[in-house]
N, C-alpha and C positions, 0 to 999 in steps of 0.2 A: 569192380571198377567201371565196367561198361554200363551197368544199371545205374550206378551213382551218377555218372556223367550224363546219362540220358535224362534222369529225373531232375537234375540240377543244371541243365544246359544253360539257362539264362544267367546263372550266377557267374558264368565265365565270359559273358559278352565283353568284347574288346580285346580278348586274348586269342581268338581263333586265327585271324589273319596274321598276326605276328608269329604265331606258332608255325603256320604254313610257310612264312618267309624264312624262319629259322631253319626249318627242315630242308628248304631249298638252298641253304647256305647264303641267303641274301640278307642276313641280319647279324649284327654284332652284339645284340642285346640279350643273348641267351641267359646270362645270370639273372638279369632283372626280370625277364619273362618267367623263368622257373620260380623265382621268389614270389612273383605275383600269383602264379598258379598255386603254389604252396599256401599262401595266405588265404586265398579263396577256398581252398580245400580244407582249411583248418577247422573242421567240425569233428565231433565225436566219431562220426562214421567215415568222413572223407580223409582225414589225416593218415590213419593207418593204411587205407587203400592206396593212397599216393605213395607212401613210404614203401609199401610192399611192391608196387608196380615199378617204381623208378629209383628207389634208393636215395642216396644222399646227393642231391643235385649240385650243391655248392663246391663239390670236388671235381666236377666234370671239366674236361678241356673242350675246346670248340668242336672237335670231331665227335666226341661222345654226346655232347649236347645236341648236335644235329641228328645223330642216330636215335636218341631218345625222342626227339621231336617227331621223327618219322614213325616211330613206334606209337607215339601218342595219337598221331593223325589216324593211324589204322584203328586204334581203340575208339576214337571219336566216330569214325565211319561205322563201326559195329554198333555204336550207340545211336545211330541214325542222324548224326550231326554231319551236314554236308556243305561243301563250298560249291557255289555255282562255277562251272568250268567253261562256260561259253565266253566268247570274246565280244559278241554283239547280242542284242535282243531287240525284238519289236514289242513296244509297250502295249500291254493289255490292261484289263481292269485290276489285276493283282500286282502290277509292277511297282506302284507307289508304296506298297507295303514293304517291299524288299529293297528299293533303290531310291536315291535322290539325285538330282542333277548337280553336277559340279558347278555349273554356272548359276545355280539357283533357279527359282521359278517352278513351273508345273510341267509334268510329263504330258505328252500328247499321245493319245491312243493311235496305234498304227504306225508310229514313227520308229525308225530303226536308230538305236543308240549304241555307242561303243562302251563296253564295260571297262572302267578305269580300275575300280576295286570291286571284286566280286562280293556278293552277299553270302552270308552263312545262315543256314536254316536247319530246323529240326521239324520235319513234316511241314505243316502249314504255318509254323511259328518262325518269325524272323528273329535270329539271334544277333546278327550284325548287319546293318543296312550297307548295301553296296553303293558305289558312286558311278554314275553314268555321265557321258558327254555326247554331244552331237557328233554324228559321223562326218 
């Protein structure tokens, strides 16, 4: 499952931050989120791996869904998929690859920004762009 997630990380763009929010108990969309993971994993190789690792998600209550999200985040971490955990950053040449401004416009090198929504990455690849705002 770790290898599959690592090799197919871009397939799951848009699901990483909602999974993180679910694991923190900050989302009520567990059933919808798991259904979307299941749909995107529905390949000859992926479906059995998801089933083996997580079982039948549509019978989970909220607490079990949160526990499974925590488990999945650990699996993603093992696959090299990471969420930026800083609260602020100073823009450099690579920032625009991973972030966009909430207000629109262009990032300015050397300016400190507050992270509103963190980026998700796998190595040098951006999986989900984060959102910045001015300090």
